[in-house]
VMD Tcl script that draws the C-alpha trace (Angstrom):
set ca {
  {0.00 0.00 0.00}
  {1.39 3.37 -0.97}
  {0.23 6.84 0.00}
  {-2.25 8.52 -2.33}
  {-1.45 11.87 -3.94}
  {-4.31 13.51 -2.00}
  {-2.47 13.33 1.34}
  {-1.84 16.76 2.89}
  {0.45 16.49 5.90}
  {-0.75 19.87 7.24}
  {-4.44 18.94 7.09}
  {-5.72 17.30 10.27}
  {-8.38 15.49 8.23}
  {-5.57 13.49 6.57}
  {-4.90 11.60 9.81}
  {-7.26 8.90 11.02}
  {-5.73 7.93 14.36}
  {-5.49 10.48 17.21}
  {-4.37 10.65 20.82}
  {-4.22 13.56 23.26}
  {-1.29 14.42 25.49}
  {-1.07 16.98 28.27}
  {1.77 19.49 28.08}
  {3.64 19.25 31.37}
  {5.71 22.04 32.93}
  {8.63 19.58 32.80}
  {8.29 19.54 28.97}
  {9.60 23.11 28.72}
  {13.14 24.21 27.96}
  {14.91 27.37 29.23}
  {13.40 29.37 26.34}
  {9.92 28.58 27.74}
  {8.55 26.45 24.92}
  {8.05 22.69 24.65}
  {11.41 20.98 24.18}
  {12.18 18.78 21.18}
  {12.62 15.76 23.48}
  {9.10 16.19 24.83}
  {7.80 16.42 21.27}
  {9.51 13.09 20.59}
  {7.67 11.60 23.57}
  {4.30 12.86 22.25}
  {5.05 11.21 18.89}
  {6.19 8.00 20.56}
  {3.03 7.84 22.70}
  {0.89 8.00 19.57}
  {2.90 5.24 17.86}
  {2.78 2.98 20.93}
  {-0.98 3.50 21.25}
  {-1.53 2.76 17.57}
  {0.57 -0.41 17.65}
  {-1.22 -1.63 20.79}
  {-4.67 -0.85 19.39}
  {-3.85 -2.45 16.02}
  {-2.66 -5.66 17.71}
  {-5.51 -5.71 20.21}
  {-2.87 -5.98 22.92}
  {0.40 -4.34 23.84}
  {3.36 -5.43 21.73}
  {2.17 -8.91 21.01}
  {0.84 -9.46 24.53}
  {0.42 -13.15 25.31}
  {1.75 -14.00 21.89}
  {4.92 -12.32 23.05}
  {7.66 -12.35 20.60}
  {7.25 -9.09 18.69}
  {7.52 -5.38 19.18}
  {8.32 -2.33 17.04}
  {11.55 -0.39 16.68}
  {12.18 2.96 15.03}
  {14.69 2.75 12.18}
  {14.41 6.40 11.18}
  {12.57 9.51 12.29}
  {12.41 12.96 10.76}
  {10.73 15.77 12.68}
  {9.88 19.27 11.49}
  {9.28 21.73 14.33}
  {6.91 24.34 12.90}
  {5.57 26.40 15.80}
  {6.17 26.84 19.49}
  {3.97 25.16 22.06}
  {3.62 26.36 25.63}
  {2.47 25.23 29.06}
  {-0.26 24.75 30.08}
  {-2.03 23.01 27.28}
  {-2.95 19.90 25.39}
  {-1.68 18.53 22.12}
  {-3.30 16.14 19.70}
  {-1.11 13.74 17.74}
  {-2.44 12.30 14.51}
  {-0.94 9.28 12.76}
  {-1.41 7.87 9.27}
  {0.20 4.92 7.52}
  {2.03 6.09 4.40}
  {3.40 2.72 3.30}
  {3.03 -0.78 4.70}
  {5.75 -3.22 3.67}
  {6.47 -6.82 4.61}
  {8.27 -6.13 7.90}
  {8.36 -2.34 8.02}
  {6.12 0.66 7.62}
  {6.37 4.36 7.03}
  {4.00 6.53 9.00}
  {3.29 10.22 9.04}
  {2.44 12.11 12.20}
  {1.20 15.61 12.96}
  {1.08 17.45 16.27}
  {-1.67 20.01 16.78}
  {-1.80 22.61 19.53}
  {-4.69 25.05 19.76}
  {-5.93 23.75 16.42}
  {-2.67 24.55 14.58}
  {-0.12 22.12 13.20}
  {3.00 22.66 15.27}
  {5.07 19.66 14.20}
  {5.29 16.97 11.53}
  {7.11 13.65 11.54}
  {7.91 10.84 9.15}
  {8.84 7.57 10.84}
  {10.14 4.25 9.57}
  {9.15 1.47 11.97}
  {10.21 -2.16 11.85}
  {8.31 -5.13 13.26}
  {10.87 -6.79 15.53}
  {11.15 -10.41 16.67}
  {12.07 -10.16 20.35}
  {13.63 -13.63 20.57}
  {15.57 -13.66 17.28}
  {16.44 -9.94 17.70}
  {15.74 -9.17 14.04}
  {12.98 -7.93 11.80}
  {9.98 -10.14 11.10}
  {6.91 -10.01 8.87}
  {4.08 -7.89 10.22}
  {1.37 -10.33 11.41}
  {-1.69 -10.23 9.15}
  {-4.10 -9.27 11.94}
  {-1.83 -6.39 12.99}
  {-1.48 -5.31 9.36}
  {-5.29 -5.22 9.08}
  {-5.58 -3.31 12.36}
  {-3.04 -0.72 11.26}
  {-4.89 -0.11 8.01}
  {-8.28 0.07 9.72}
  {-7.07 2.56 12.35}
  {-4.55 4.68 10.44}
  {-4.73 3.81 6.76}
  {-5.89 6.24 4.10}
  {-9.65 6.79 3.95}
  {-11.33 3.89 2.27}
  {-8.32 1.56 2.69}
  {-8.37 -1.68 4.60}
}
mol new
graphics top color blue
foreach p $ca { graphics top sphere $p radius 0.5 }
foreach p [lrange $ca 0 end-1] q [lrange $ca 1 end] { graphics top cylinder $p $q radius 0.2 }
display resetview
């Protein structure tokens, strides 16, 4: 599955899977805005939630044996965010391969896109310590939750 040409990374409607995170005072840097490390945590929280929801359990649960690792992440910091507040993180699958995926993420604060990310994730066999094929039920869950509109 490959991303359609209609995808607009700055349009919240382009993302199907959302979580909310609270901006903590501890997320600020000396300049007074949310630090890039905290932004990384917001993005990670959305990915972890998506993977858990797609599998119906956290990281393989009783099946054990698989998790997800980040092979690459690119983040564009577009606007400052401040405490107090909430952010929404949207996620969309751009490409779903055999053992890896590319996802797009957007962070919104006060209704504005404040950050964008492109992430390469790899399905990881915890015992063999190497990549593995994405289980079919997880693949279906990912597409249902975060695939392009009309995809599944």
